[in-house]
N, C-alpha and C positions, 0 to 999 in steps of 0.2 A: 447535394449530398451533405452539406454542412448543417448539422443539426443544432438548433438553438435550444436553450432552456426556455420553457414555457412558449413553445412555437406558435400556439394559437394567439397569444397576447405577449409577444416578447418584450423583455426589459432592455432599455438602452442605458447602460451604466457609463457615467462620465467621470466619476472620481470615487476614491475609496480611502478609508483610513482605519487602521486597526481592524476590528471585526465588522465594520460598517461600510456599505456601498451606497452610492447616491445616483439616482437617474437624472435625466436632463431637466426635470421639473423641480429637483431638489429633494424629492422624497427619499427618506432613509430606509435602507433595508438591512436587517441583521443577517450576516452571512454565516450560515451553519454548515456549509459544505466545502469551502475553499481551502483544501489542505495544501494548496500550492503557496499561498501567501502565509507561510507557516507561522512566522512570528508576528503577523499582522500586515495588512496592506500598507504600502508606502512607509514602512518603518524608517524613521529619520536616520538611524545608524546605518541601515543597509543602503539607503539612497546616498548618504555621505560617502561611504566606502566606495561605491560604484563611481561616483562623481570624481573623487580624488584620484582614483587609479586611472580613470578615463583621461584625465588631464595629463597624466604622465606617460602612459603607454598602454596600448592593447594590440597585441600582435600574435602571429603564428606561434604555437606552443613548441616549436622546434628550437627555440633559443632558451638558454638558461634563464630562469627567473626564480627569485626567492619565494614568491607567493605560492607556487605549486608545491615546493618542498615543505614550506611552513604549514600549508593546508593539509598535506598528506600526513604530516607528523601529528597535527592536532586531531585529525580524524582517527588516526591509529590509537590514540589514547581512549577512544570510546569503544573500541572493539577488542575481542580476545587477541592475545599476542600473535597467534599463528596467522591471523589475517593481516599481513604486513606489506602486501604489494598493492598499489593503487593505480588504476587506469582512469583517466578523466575523459569525459565525453560531453555531449551537448544535451542529451535527452535520455529519459528512462528507457525508451525503446532501443536506443543505441546501446545502452548498458546491458539490457537483457540479451540483445543479439550477440554482443561480445562474450557474455557469460556462456552462451550456447557454444560459441566457437572455442572458448577455453576448455569447456568440459569435453568436447569432442576431440580436441587435440591431445588433451591429457590422457583420456581413457582409451582413445583409438576406437571408440564405439560410436554408434549413431543415434540409437533410440532414446526417447525422452518420455518420462512419465509425468503427467500433469493431473491436477484435480479437475473434476467436472465444473463447468461454468467459469473456469479461470479466464482471466484476461491479462496478457503480458506485454501488449504493445501493438503498434500498427504497422511494423515492417512485415514483409512477406514471411520471413522466418518465424516471426512471433505470432502471426495470425494462424500459422500452422500448428502452434502449440497452445492456442487459446480456443477451447471449446465454445466459449461465449461468442466467438466470431465464426470459426470454421463450420459450425453446424448450419449456418445460414449461407455458406459459400460452397467451396468445392468438397467439403466433408473431410473426414479424418484420413491423414496419411498413414501408410503402413508402419512408419517408424514412431508413431505417436500412440501412447497408451493412456487411457483415461481412468483415474481412480475416483471412487466416490468422495465427496466432500465430507470431512470429519465434523459433521453438523449434528450435535446431539439433541437439537430441537425438532428438526423435520427431516433428518437424514435417515440412512439405512439402520443405524444403531443409535438409539435415543437415550435419554437420561435414565430410563429404567433398565437399561442393559447392564449386566453384571460387570462387564469389562469392555466398554466401548473403545478404549484406546487400543487394546490388542486386536479387537475385531476390525477396526479401520486399518490398522497397520498390516494385518494379515491380508487385506484386500490388495495391498501393494505387493506383498510377498507373492500372492497368487498370480498377479499380473507378470511379475518377473519370471516366475516358473513357466507360465504359458509362453512368454516371449522366447525363453531359452529352448523350449520344445520346437519352436519354429526357427531355431538357429539365429535369433536376433539378440543383440547385446545392448545393455543399458548404459548410456552415457551419463544421464542425469535424472534426478527427481527435481522438478522445477516447481516451486510453490511460493505463493504470497504468504508471508509470515502470518498474516491474518487475511483470509480471503475476503476481498472487498466487494467486487462485482457479484460474487457468489452469494452475497447477502449479509455482509458484516459478520462473518463467522469467527468465533474464538475456538480454535482447535483445542481439544483437551490436552492438558500438560502431560508430557511423556510420549505423545504421538510422534513428534519429530525424531526423538531418540530411537524409537523402535523402527521407524521407516528408514532412518539413516543406516541402521545396522543391516537391514535387508539390501539396501542400495549399495553400500560399501562392499558387502559380500559379493555382489554381482559385478563389482569393478566399476561402479558408477560414482558420481559425486552428488552432493546435496547443495542445491542453489536456493538461497532465501532471497526472495524479491521483497525489498523493503521500500519500494517506490511510493506506496501510499501511506505507509505506517511508521516509518523510521523517525529519527531525530526527536525522541522524547514524547511522541504523541501518546504512547500507551501509559505514560505517567511514571509507574514504578521502575521502568527500565528505559534506557536510551534507544534500544532496538527491540522490536516486537518479538523477534525469535528468542529473546532472553526470557520471555514469559514461560517458555517450555522448561526452564531450569538451568542452573549453572553448568551442568554437565553436557549441555548441547552446544556444539559449535558447527555452523555450516562450513562448507568448503569454499563457497563463493557467496558474496553478498552484493546485491545491486541496489543502487540509490538513485533517486530522481526527485521530481516535484518539489518537496519541501527544502531540499538541499540548498537551493538558491533563492528561496522566497519569491519565486516568480521570474527569476533570471534563468536562462537556459544553461544549466550545468547538471552533470550526472557523474556517477562514479561506480566502478566495480572494484571491490576489495577481495583479494584471494590470498592463497598461500604461496610461498616461494616455490614449492614443487610444481604447482600448476603453472605458475608464471614461467618457470624455466622450460617446461615442456612446450609451452606456447612459443617461447623465443627460439627454441631449438629448430623450428621449421626453417629459420633463415628469412622468413617473410616478415618484414618489420610491421609493427603496429603503428599506425599513423592517424592522427585526428587533428586536422588543421587548427581548430579553435578549442578543442577539448582541453580544459585546464588552462585557458589563457589568463593573463594577469588580472583582468577585471573579474572574470568568473571566480577565481580563487580568492580575490579580495572580498567579494560578496560572500563566498562560502565561509570564510573566516569570521566575517561580521555576523553571520547567522549563528554560528557556534557561540560567539561572544554574547549575543542577545539572549540565547537560550540559557546560558550560564548566569548572566548578570540579572536577568529578570526572573530567575528561578522557575522557568516555564514548565519543567518536568514536574516539580512539586505542585505547581498551579494546575496542571492537567489532571493530576491525581485528585486534588481537592475539588475542583469544579466538576470533573467527570463523575466522582462519587456522588456529589450533590445532585447532579442531573439524573443519574441512574436512580437515586432514591426517589426523586420526584416522579420519574417515569414509572417506577414500580408501584407508586401510590395510584397512578392512573390506571395501571393494569388491573388493580383490584376493583376500580370503579367502572372501567369500560371493558366489557368482554371481547371487544374487537382487538384489543392488545393481547396477543398470544405470548410474546416473549420479549424481554428486554435484556440485551447482552452487550458487553463491551469492556473496554479497559481504557482508563484515562479519557481522552477526547476522541475515542473511536467507539461509537455506540450505534447499535442497530435496534430498531423497534419493529417487530414482526407483526403485521396486521393480518388477522384471520377472519374468515366468515363463520367458522364454527370451532368450538373447543375440541371436539372429538377427532375430526378429520384434519384440522389445522389447514383448511383450504385457504390459499392466499387471497386476501381481500384486495385485489388489484385495482378495481375501479374506485373503491373507497380511498385507497392510498393516493391515487391520482387526484381525486377530488380534494383531499386534504391538502396536498401540495399546492394546488391552485388557489385554494382559499387562504392558505398561509401567506402566499405571495401577496395577495390583496391586503393582508394584515401587516405587511412589511417584513416578512420572514422568508429567507431563501433556503429551502430544504429540498432534497430530492430523494428518489427511491432507487433501490437496487435489489438484487436477488433474481433468480430465474422467474419468479412470479411478479416482479416489479412491485412488491408489496412491503418491502422493508424500508422504513424511513432511515436514512443514513445521516449520522452526525459526524462530521469531520471538520469542525470550524477552525479558524485561525486560533493559535494557542493562547491568545490574549482574551478569548471568550470568558465572560465573567459569570459570577453567581447570579447577578441581576438578569443577565442575558438568558441564563438557564431557566430562571423563574418565569420570565416573560414568554419564552417559547412554550414551556409546559402549560402555563395558564391559558395561552392561546389555543393549544392543542385540546385542552380540556373543554374550553368553550365551544370549539368547533365540533368535537365528538359528541358533546351534549346536545 
């Protein structure tokens, strides 16, 4: 049940540096998908921070240690003021599970609204709120409600709709009203700030604000899952939810993957009110190694590197360049239906025909296989497995962007 990349002809990777990976023969691959090695594979500053702290102490997080406090303080500077309480964990799945518990304890409600095709983690509680998984398993639980993805390219309301934002938000409002008619109560709207597995979607600005209004009115909270897209990946903002506008603040934010550059650390940030309601149960929150001294030393080093190497500005610059090159290919190759993204989070939607926008699934798979042979690691996402997804390490360069697009052009031609 362990699925490999390129299962018909798997790659054995033995080392990596920056945005490059190497197999046992020494062949170099350009890594376009590894959003875990956020600031680059084996970054010397991260390796050094881990090594130095490992030599001093790594222990149970029930002892006092400066690293945890220092790290929480540094993280808080990147977030809106009201998100001032931090829980540290070991993985994104743990973070999302805790977010669910916080929401339910605070609201005293059970039900959760999620977007179609969403994926929030591999724990049982999260498979239950991940249509991407549960549709192939036991199916939808009665406390789970699925809203359409706010995808203006191939969704319910498209780019030609006069007000797609309101139309998509109204879908959530209708779900809430229908749930209330069945005497069910909403605990949370749980959403990836940019739906990734759903096909690298960029929700239209203003959608979160309108949804939050409906959800808050129903007594629920808004949870932004930043596990794939946080820490400056979107370029112009540190967090992807900030793309919605300055007036939008989630009630809970979850973080994973890029937070530790490949080291297992995760975090939940929330408000004092929610944290106090959670503590009021008298059942302590306990995580043996969540926020241990080594994890927090690494977390601090990641923030240092993002700042020192201006990776947010870099993501904007390189991402814009990559989008421009891909847009040029869209004019040349009708198989490219849509290019969308922000910073170094980009999706290329491959289609069989312009009118119907039918997903070009087989073609996308062929392209991925051929790119691997050319030394480029890319993969697909979306319900039709037809969206090329770009989420490279943040040190991805202009030269890399040009190399990838030139190769895609050659293969499509």
